[in-house]
Structures are given as structure tokens and as C-alpha cells.
C-alpha positions as CSV (number, residue, x, y, z in Angstrom):
1,X,131.1,73.2,141.7
2,X,127.3,71.5,141.0
3,X,126.1,75.5,140.2
4,X,128.5,75.7,137.7
5,X,128.1,72.6,135.7
6,X,124.2,73.7,135.8
7,X,125.1,77.6,134.3
8,X,127.9,75.9,132.2
9,X,124.7,73.8,130.6
10,X,122.5,76.8,130.0
11,X,125.0,78.6,128.4
12,X,125.5,76.1,126.4
13,X,121.6,76.1,125.8
14,X,121.3,79.3,125.0
15,X,124.4,79.3,122.4
16,X,122.2,76.4,120.6
17,X,118.8,78.3,121.3
18,X,120.1,81.5,119.5
19,X,122.2,80.1,116.4
20,X,121.0,81.0,112.7
21,X,120.7,78.8,110.0
22,X,120.4,80.1,106.4
23,X,120.9,76.8,104.3
24,X,118.5,75.0,102.6
25,X,120.3,71.5,104.4
26,X,118.0,68.5,104.1
27,X,116.4,66.9,107.6
28,X,115.4,69.1,110.2
29,X,117.0,72.4,111.7
30,X,116.2,73.2,115.0
31,X,118.2,75.4,115.2
32,X,116.6,77.7,112.7
33,X,114.9,80.7,115.2
34,X,113.9,82.9,112.2
35,X,110.1,83.9,111.6
36,X,109.3,81.2,108.7
37,X,109.4,81.7,105.6
38,X,106.7,84.0,103.7
39,X,105.4,82.8,100.4
40,X,104.0,85.9,99.5
41,X,106.9,87.9,100.3
42,X,109.4,85.5,97.7
43,X,111.9,87.1,95.8
44,X,112.0,89.6,97.9
45,X,113.9,91.4,101.4
46,X,112.0,90.0,104.6
47,X,114.7,90.8,107.0
48,X,114.7,94.9,108.7
49,X,118.3,95.6,109.8
50,X,117.3,98.1,112.7
51,X,120.9,100.9,113.8
52,X,120.9,101.9,117.4
53,X,121.5,105.7,118.0
54,X,123.7,105.1,120.8
55,X,127.3,105.7,119.7
56,X,129.0,107.6,122.6
57,X,129.3,110.4,120.7
58,X,130.8,108.4,117.8
59,X,129.0,109.9,115.2
60,X,129.3,106.1,114.1
61,X,125.8,105.4,114.1
62,X,124.6,108.6,112.6
63,X,126.1,106.7,109.4
64,X,125.4,102.6,109.3
65,X,122.2,103.9,109.2
66,X,122.7,106.2,106.4
67,X,124.6,103.3,104.9
68,X,121.1,101.1,105.9
69,X,119.2,102.7,104.8
70,X,121.3,103.7,101.3
71,X,121.1,99.3,101.2
72,X,117.8,99.1,102.0
73,X,115.1,97.4,99.4
74,X,112.7,99.6,97.3
75,X,109.9,102.0,98.5
76,X,107.6,99.4,96.5
77,X,108.7,96.2,98.9
78,X,108.9,98.3,101.8
79,X,105.1,99.5,101.2
80,X,104.2,96.0,101.1
81,X,105.2,95.0,104.4
82,X,103.8,97.7,106.3
83,X,100.4,96.7,104.5
84,X,101.0,93.4,105.4
85,X,101.8,94.6,108.7
86,X,98.3,96.4,109.0
87,X,96.3,93.5,107.7
88,X,97.7,91.3,110.6
89,X,97.5,93.7,113.8
90,X,93.6,94.7,111.5
91,X,92.1,91.4,111.8
92,X,93.6,90.8,115.3
93,X,92.1,93.7,116.2
94,X,88.7,92.5,114.6
95,X,89.1,88.6,115.9
96,X,89.6,87.3,112.4
97,X,91.3,84.3,111.9
98,X,94.4,83.9,109.9
99,X,92.7,82.5,106.5
100,X,91.4,85.4,106.5
101,X,94.1,87.3,106.7
102,X,95.9,85.4,103.9
103,X,93.0,85.9,101.5
104,X,93.6,89.7,102.3
105,X,97.2,89.8,102.0
106,X,97.0,88.2,98.5
107,X,94.4,90.0,97.6
108,X,96.7,93.2,98.6
109,X,99.8,92.0,96.9
110,X,97.6,91.6,93.6
111,X,96.7,94.5,93.6
112,X,99.5,95.8,94.1
113,X,100.6,93.5,90.9
114,X,97.9,95.1,89.0
115,X,99.0,99.2,90.0
116,X,94.4,98.5,90.0
117,X,94.9,101.7,93.4
118,X,97.2,104.0,92.1
119,X,96.7,107.2,94.2
120,X,94.9,105.9,96.6
121,X,95.7,105.7,100.3
122,X,97.4,102.5,101.5
123,X,94.9,102.8,105.0
124,X,91.9,102.4,101.9
125,X,93.6,99.5,100.0
126,X,94.3,97.4,102.9
127,X,91.0,98.5,104.7
128,X,88.5,97.7,101.1
129,X,91.0,94.0,101.5
130,X,90.2,93.3,104.7
131,X,86.6,94.1,103.9
132,X,86.7,91.8,100.7
133,X,88.1,89.1,102.3
134,X,85.8,88.9,105.0
135,X,83.2,88.4,102.5
136,X,84.8,85.5,100.2
137,X,85.3,83.9,103.9
138,X,81.1,84.5,104.9
139,X,82.5,85.8,107.5
140,X,81.2,89.9,106.6
141,X,82.2,93.1,108.3
142,X,79.9,95.5,107.8
143,X,81.5,99.6,105.6
144,X,81.2,100.9,109.9
145,X,83.1,98.2,111.8
146,X,86.0,98.3,109.1
147,X,85.5,102.6,108.8
148,X,85.7,103.1,112.7
149,X,88.5,100.2,112.8
150,X,91.0,101.7,109.9
151,X,89.5,105.9,109.9
152,X,88.9,105.6,106.4
153,X,85.8,106.8,105.2
154,X,82.6,105.0,103.8
155,X,82.9,106.8,100.8
156,X,87.1,105.8,99.6
157,X,86.1,102.7,100.9
158,X,83.2,101.7,98.9
159,X,85.2,102.6,96.0
160,X,88.3,100.9,96.7
161,X,85.8,97.7,97.0
162,X,83.9,98.0,94.2
163,X,87.7,98.3,91.7
164,X,88.7,95.0,93.7
165,X,84.9,94.0,92.9
166,X,85.2,94.5,89.2
167,X,89.0,93.8,88.8
168,X,88.8,90.2,90.1
169,X,85.1,89.4,89.2
170,X,84.7,88.3,93.3
171,X,81.9,86.7,94.4
172,X,81.3,85.6,98.6
173,X,83.2,82.1,99.1
174,X,85.5,82.2,95.4
175,X,88.0,83.6,94.6
176,X,87.5,84.9,91.1
177,X,84.8,83.0,90.2
178,X,81.9,85.7,87.6
179,X,79.2,87.0,89.1
180,X,77.2,89.5,90.8
181,X,78.6,90.3,94.6
182,X,75.4,89.4,96.7
183,X,75.7,91.7,100.1
184,X,76.2,90.3,103.3
185,X,72.5,89.4,104.7
186,X,71.4,90.4,107.8
187,X,71.7,86.8,108.8
188,X,75.1,87.0,108.4
189,X,75.3,89.5,111.1
190,X,72.8,88.4,113.2
191,X,74.6,85.3,114.7
192,X,78.0,88.0,116.2
193,X,75.7,90.6,117.2
194,X,73.1,87.6,119.4
195,X,76.7,86.7,120.3
196,X,77.7,90.3,121.5
197,X,74.7,90.8,123.4
198,X,74.7,87.7,125.5
199,X,71.2,86.4,124.2
200,X,70.2,83.0,124.6
201,X,69.9,80.4,121.4
202,X,66.4,80.2,121.5
203,X,66.1,84.0,120.7
204,X,68.9,84.2,118.3
205,X,66.5,81.3,116.3
206,X,62.9,82.9,116.6
207,X,64.6,86.3,114.9
208,X,66.1,84.4,112.4
209,X,62.5,83.1,111.5
210,X,61.2,86.3,111.8
211,X,64.5,88.3,109.6
212,X,63.3,85.3,106.8
213,X,59.0,85.9,107.1
214,X,59.8,90.1,106.6
215,X,61.9,89.6,103.4
216,X,59.4,87.6,101.6
217,X,56.3,89.8,102.5
218,X,58.8,92.1,101.3
219,X,58.4,94.3,105.0
220,X,61.3,97.0,106.1
221,X,62.2,95.8,102.1
222,X,65.7,98.5,101.6
223,X,66.6,99.0,104.7
224,X,70.4,98.3,105.3
225,X,70.8,94.6,106.7
226,X,72.2,96.3,110.5
227,X,69.2,97.9,110.8
228,X,67.2,95.0,109.5
229,X,69.1,93.0,112.4
230,X,68.5,95.8,115.0
231,X,65.3,96.1,114.7
232,X,64.7,92.7,114.5
233,X,66.6,91.9,118.0
234,X,64.5,94.4,119.8
235,X,61.3,93.0,118.5
236,X,62.4,90.1,119.0
237,X,63.2,90.2,122.8
238,X,60.2,92.1,123.6
239,X,58.2,89.2,122.2
240,X,59.2,86.7,123.8
241,X,60.2,89.0,127.3
242,X,63.7,88.7,127.2
243,X,65.2,92.1,129.0
244,X,67.8,93.6,126.2
245,X,67.9,97.6,126.6
246,X,67.6,99.3,122.9
247,X,70.7,101.2,124.1
248,X,72.3,98.0,123.9
249,X,71.4,97.1,121.2
250,X,72.3,100.3,119.2
251,X,75.8,100.1,120.6
252,X,76.4,96.6,119.2
253,X,74.8,97.2,115.8
254,X,75.9,100.3,115.5
255,X,73.1,102.1,113.9
256,X,71.2,104.9,116.3
257,X,68.0,104.0,118.4
258,X,65.5,106.2,116.1
259,X,66.3,103.6,113.5
260,X,66.3,100.6,115.8
261,X,62.5,102.2,116.8
262,X,62.1,102.4,113.0
263,X,62.0,99.2,112.3
264,X,60.5,98.1,114.7
265,X,57.8,99.9,113.9
266,X,57.5,98.0,110.6
267,X,58.2,94.8,112.0
268,X,54.5,95.4,115.3
269,X,52.8,96.8,112.3
270,X,52.8,93.9,110.7
271,X,53.6,91.4,113.8
272,X,50.5,88.7,112.4
273,X,52.9,87.8,109.1
274,X,56.0,87.7,111.1
275,X,54.5,86.0,114.4
276,X,53.6,82.5,113.5
277,X,51.1,81.1,114.7
278,X,51.8,77.4,116.5
279,X,55.0,80.2,118.5
280,X,51.3,82.2,120.3
281,X,49.5,78.2,120.2
282,X,52.2,77.1,122.5
283,X,53.1,80.2,124.6
284,X,55.9,80.6,123.3
285,X,56.2,84.1,122.9
286,X,53.1,87.2,123.6
287,X,52.6,89.6,121.3
288,X,50.7,92.1,124.3
289,X,54.1,92.1,125.3
290,X,55.7,93.9,122.1
291,X,55.3,98.1,122.7
292,X,52.7,100.5,120.7
293,X,54.8,102.3,118.5
294,X,54.1,105.8,119.6
295,X,51.5,107.7,117.3
296,X,50.4,105.2,115.8
297,X,47.1,105.1,113.6
298,X,44.3,102.8,114.4
299,X,44.0,101.5,110.5
300,X,47.7,100.5,111.1
301,X,46.4,98.0,114.2
302,X,43.3,96.6,111.9
303,X,45.8,94.1,110.4
304,X,46.5,92.6,114.1
305,X,43.1,92.6,115.4
306,X,43.1,88.8,115.0
307,X,46.0,87.9,116.6
308,X,45.3,90.8,119.7
309,X,41.7,88.9,120.7
310,X,43.4,85.2,120.0
311,X,45.3,86.6,122.9
312,X,42.0,87.7,124.9
313,X,40.5,84.3,124.7
314,X,43.9,82.6,125.9
315,X,44.0,83.9,129.4
316,X,47.5,81.6,129.9
317,X,49.2,83.7,127.3
318,X,48.5,87.3,128.7
319,X,50.0,85.4,131.8
320,X,53.2,84.2,130.9
């Protein structure tokens, strides 16, 4: 008897949970089980109908499928729903918050309404919206990261992004302000790369100071941000005696080892401008840990001879 009562109560509970209401009644409606309405899809159908194919060979399923297809929304609405699903999926794969996903969806809707990128593949438009949304939220991702995820060529992505930039006068952190758009700096990528490499906090702090000093002195100017970050992390790890293989840095940064070594060579040549004297005096860093790049001539070493001599007169630093 107790078992019967339990199952009766459970059945009533299930019925209450699966009741769907669509009336705009006042007050709370705990029986509503559909997903919350999407404000971006206002005025458009947000429900899908899927017809099964198991009809016992009567052919009814096929007729119902044709009828459902005829009654479905227009092609533009289907493309919009598909784009929104791709944006949500790709943002999840990039570990991006929902705010960026919402910005990307809004950008896509505005682009679709104004027909800004007519003729471009939907994947390319979606990729450009995600890239732009990341920059608006100050969480930039590189072209390479977006291209590897969406399989959109860098050339097409760049074309779509430039079109969005010109149409909406976008600047990082604003949705419609006029002005020039600055590219994502190395500091924007440094935190994420150091986290992926599991580096201690002090490495990130020293590396940031080195990147800033290199920019002030024009060292490695013209190099891409990812190349600068990769070379700076490698330089800093050697300087602090933190063991980190260049292969791991290359994998995380998405650049070749040769590119990292090239930036490292530039930093090594001008290390007297990048390494603060107080770091050396406090024993925080040791320039003797730096590896001499192959093929470096004596003329390139003239600038760093004072620092080498300084370390030679401080045995405690050499023993660090």
C-alpha cells in the first residue's frame, strides 16, 4: 500500500514538472519547463519540431516530415539559430564567459540585419563576431586560436573582422565608439599563457616588466604579440632559473621554436636594458643562466659586458 502511494505521488510530481504553459499570467509559474525566452530572438520562432521515422512502414512519418518542413521558419531564421548554436559551442570550447557569447550573438544579429557580410560563409562571420567580442570584453584571442577552432582561413577572418570594425567603429571595451582599434598587446596574452604553462606568479610579474621595457626601447618591434610573449617567457624562465622547455612554450603560444629563439636573441643582445639592476643586486635574477644564442658575434656582446663583469664580482650571484 505504501509503495502504491509512493508511485502515485511520484507520478503526480512528474505530471506537474512536464506541464508546459505559454500564457503570460501574472505571478510565478513553477510548472514552466521550457528554456527562457531569448531577447535576441524576439518575434522569431524559438521552438523546433522533429519528426521520428518509426511509423511501422505506413509512410505517415515521411508525410509529417514534409509538412513540418513547409511550416518551418524562413531560411534566414534557420541560419540565425544555427549561428547562435555555433557561437555558444565555440565560446564554450574557448572557455569564454557567457557575456562574450552574448556580445558575439548581438554582433552577428546586427551584421545579419544590415547584410554587411553578404556572400561570406556563416562560419567566417561567426568567427569574426567571436574575435571581435573577445576584444570588446578585454579577453582577446589570437587569429590563430580562432582559425584553429573554426577552420576559417586567416585571410577570410581578417576580411570579415575589418568589415565589422569599419561598420561599427569598434574600439576595445566599447560597443560603438569611434576611434582607432589597437591590437591585442602581449600583456593581454601573458596571463593566459603563464597559466597554461603552470608558471609561478613571480615569473609573470618579471616577464611583464621585461615586455614593457622592451617596448620602450624598441626591442623586437614589428614582431607579433604571440612571438613577443613566447620569447619573453623563455627569456624570463632562464633568467629566473625556472625550468620550462621551449617546446612547451611553443605549443602554448602557437608559434615555432625558431621564432621564439629569434625574439630571445634580441632580448639577450639588449639584456642590459631589460634586466633591472636591483634584480641583480638582490639576487632575484642571474644573467649567467641565460644561454648564448648560436652565431652571436663579439660585437653583439659589447653592450652586455658591464653586466657580465658585475656578476663576476659578486660570487653570491654566480652561485645562485
